N, C-alpha and C positions, 0 to 999 in steps of 0.2 A: 616559461610556462604560464598559459592561460587558463587551462583548466584541468580540473581532477575528477576523473570517473570513478567512481566509489561503487564497489560492489560488495556487499555484506553476504558471507556464504557461510553456510553449513549442512553440507552432506547433501550437493548437488550434482553429483556428477553424473546423472542420466541428462542433464539438460546444458550445464555450463558450457560446453564446446562449442554449442550454437550459440550462446549468448558472448562469448568471446570473439568468435568469427565475426559476428556482427558488430562488434565494436571495432577490430582491426580493418574492416571494410569502408569505415567513415572517411570522409574525405572533408579536410579542411586545412586552410593555409596557416594554421598558428599551431606552436608545441601543444600538446596536453600529456598527462600521465594516468595510467589507471592503477587503481590502489585496490587490491585483492584483500579485503578484511575477513579472515579466516577465523570463523567463530567455533571453533573447534572441530573441524571436521574429521571424521573418521574413515570415511570414505576415499575414494580416487580423486576427490575435488581438486587439492593440492598440485597432486601429479599434473593434471590436466591443464592447470593455470601455469604451471613451472615449465611444459611444454610449448604453451602457446607465449609466453613471455621470453622465450629463447631469443636473443637477439634485438631484443627490445629493451633498452636500459630504464626506460621512463614507466616499464611496468613492473610492479613490484609487489609482494606480499607482504601484509604485516599481521603478526600473531595476536589476535582478538578472541582467543579463547579461555582468558583468565573468567571469565564471566558468560553464561549463556545468555542470549537474547541478542537481536538484531540490532534495537537501540544502542546497545554497547558498543558493538561493532562499527556501528554509524559514527557513533562520537569520536570513537577512537581514530577512524579513516578521516574525518574531518580535523582533527588535532595534526594528524600526520601529514595532510595535504599539504604540497607546496605552492598550488597555484592559489589567484585571489578567488575563484569561484569554483564550485563544484556541482556534479550531476549525479543523481543515483540510479543504478541500474541492477535490477533484481537478477539473481542467478539463474532463473528459469524464463528469462523474457529476452526480446532479441531487438537492437535499436533498428530502427528501418534507416535507409540510406537517407541522410540529409539530417537526421536527428542531432549529430553534435554540432554542426555548422549552424543550424538553426538555433538551438539552445545555448549556443557559444556566443552568437549575434547577439540575442537578447540580454545574455548577462552581461555585456559590455554596459548597455545603460539600465540595466532594472535589475534590481535585488534579489527579485525573488518571484520564479517562474515557472510553470507546470506545461510539460507538453502533453499531446493529443496521444490517448490510447486507441489501440485496435486491436479487435478481439477474434477477427475471422481467421487469420492464417495459422494462428499455433492452437487451436482448439477444435475439437471436434462440435458436430451439430449439434449434439444434445446438451451438451455443455453449455453453448451459446445460447443456445434457446431459452434456458431459464436461470442460467447465471448472469446473461448481459444486464449491464445496469448503464444508465444514463451519463453520471458524472466522468469525465477525462474523454468520452468520446465525441462530445458535442459541445464540452464547454466545462467549467469548474463546478464541482458539488457546493452544496450548501447545508450545513448541520441542521438537522431537524431539530434542534434544541439551541436554546439559547447559548451565545450571542449571536445564532444563527451566522457563522462565519462561513467563509468561501474555504474550500480544501481542494485536495487532490492526494491519491495514494502516493506512497513514499516513491514508488519505482517511475514516479514522470516528475517528480521534483528537481529543481536547480535553483542555486542559490549563491548569492556573494557569500564570502567567507566571514566579512566583517559583519553583514545582518546576521548570520547564524549564532556569532557571539553574543550580538546585541540582543536577539531575540529568547537565547537561551538554548541548550543543548537538547537532544532528544530525551525523554522520560525513560531512564532504565528500569523504573519499576513498575511499567507498563507492559502487558503480554499481549496486547493488541492495540490497535489504532494511536499508536505513537505518531504515527504520521498526521492524522487528524488533529491530535494535541498539539503538535507543532504548529501546525498550520493556524489554530486558533489563537495560540498565544503570541505569534507573528501579527496577525491581524490587531489583537489588543494593542500590540506593540506599535504599531502605526504602518508596518509592512504590509502592501497591498500584494496578493497573489495574481500573476499575469498569467494570463492562456495564450500559449504559443502553438496555433494549430499546424502550421508547417512543420513543426519537429513531431514525428510520430514514433513511440514505443509498441512493439507487437508483444500484448502481454498475455501470458500463460495462464489459465486457471487449472485448479486441481483438477484430476480427471477421474476419481474414483468418488463415489458415492459417501463412503465413510470419511475421506477428505475432507471433502465440501461441508459435510454435515460439522464435522470439528472446526471447522474454519467459522461457519457462520454462527457457532456456539460462542467461540472467543470472541468474534464480533458483536455479538448481543451483549454477554458479559461486561465486556470494555465499553460498550454505548451506555450502560447504566452509570458506571463508574465516571465517564466523562460528564453526562447530565448532572451528577451529583457536584462533581468538581467546580463546574461554573454554574452552579445555582444560582448565585448573586445576580444573574444577569437576566434571572426569570423575571417577565411582567407579571403584574397583579393578575389573578385570575387563571394564569396558565396552568397550574396544578390541576384544578377541574377538567379542563381538558385534555391532560394527560390520564387523567382515570379514565375520562371516557374512552378515548383512543385505544388504550391498552385493553379494556372491556370488550371493545368492538373486534379488535383483531384476535384476541384468544378465542371469542366466542364462534369467530368465522373459521376456526380449526376444526369445531366439531363436523358441520356437515362437508367438510373437504375430507375430514378422516374417513366418514362413512361412503362418500363418492368414490374415493382410490381403494377402499377395503371391501366395499359390499357391492358399490353402486356400478354405474356405466362407465367410469375410469380405472376399473379394477386392473385391467390389463395393460393399461397405457403407462409404459415406461417413463414418459416424460412428465406424468401427472404424478406419479410416485417419486421421481426425483424431487418435482418442485415441492411438494409436500414433507418430504423428509429434509428438505431446506429449511422450511418455515418451522417444521417442528424442534430442529437443533436450534432456530434462532429463539423460539418461546422458551424452551430451556435455558438458554444461555441467558434471556432478561431474569427468569425467575431466580437462576442461581445469582445474578447482579444483585435483585432486589435484597436477597438474603444476605450477601456479603457486605453490600454497602448501604443497607437500609435507603433505599431509595427506589423511586419507580422508574419506569424507561420514559422515554419521550412519547 
């Protein structure tokens, strides 16, 4: 067994079949397994996986429902993995042809890798137009706060199991950004994340405004937590810059609110969606400030 493909899933029956079909279509000349870490699904996700796993002895489900949360499911799957390296795939994304071969070849010599993300195939135009971001699409992201580490999202990660154990598990206390936190700790432990552009994951965004707003709220709140967690890496004078940046960002919401509520962009659905996304982020930062007694970056 060369690679373990890990899917942490909770109630993803709407998209899971397409994810599994994408994995089944991968071509690679080495043996691999698929681990379905079921984080307490109550819909048809388990049945969908079992249907696709039939006749594939190396496709197996593990019960990861003892504790809610994606980090717990991912950690349990890594512990259960039989291969020396693992790839992560979200239950609503679809690996493009060549993903497994590209990442598998990279992990043969490199301990920590990230594939490229592609956002066009699985997302409606309005979602792509305002939800798109540069990290993963053209290279690795870099945190906007010290220690300014490189990162990728969890659905693009691949790692050798020995590296996972050395860097530490995913933090199960985090409600969001557990992937970014892991990347930071890995870099501090001396593991460099390497971008593998020839391996591509087709990423699906949330496709409703309430869902997108909830996601950005969680991201923003988690961002404050991570900023505080790694505060000891902040250079002198950085706090003054944080105050200025946040005042400018929150101040910019006022004219944008006027424009989308009363001004020329009142009937523009894209502008409405973008403002709702930013407003949720601002609310998440305020919640994070109150909860963690720290400023956002």
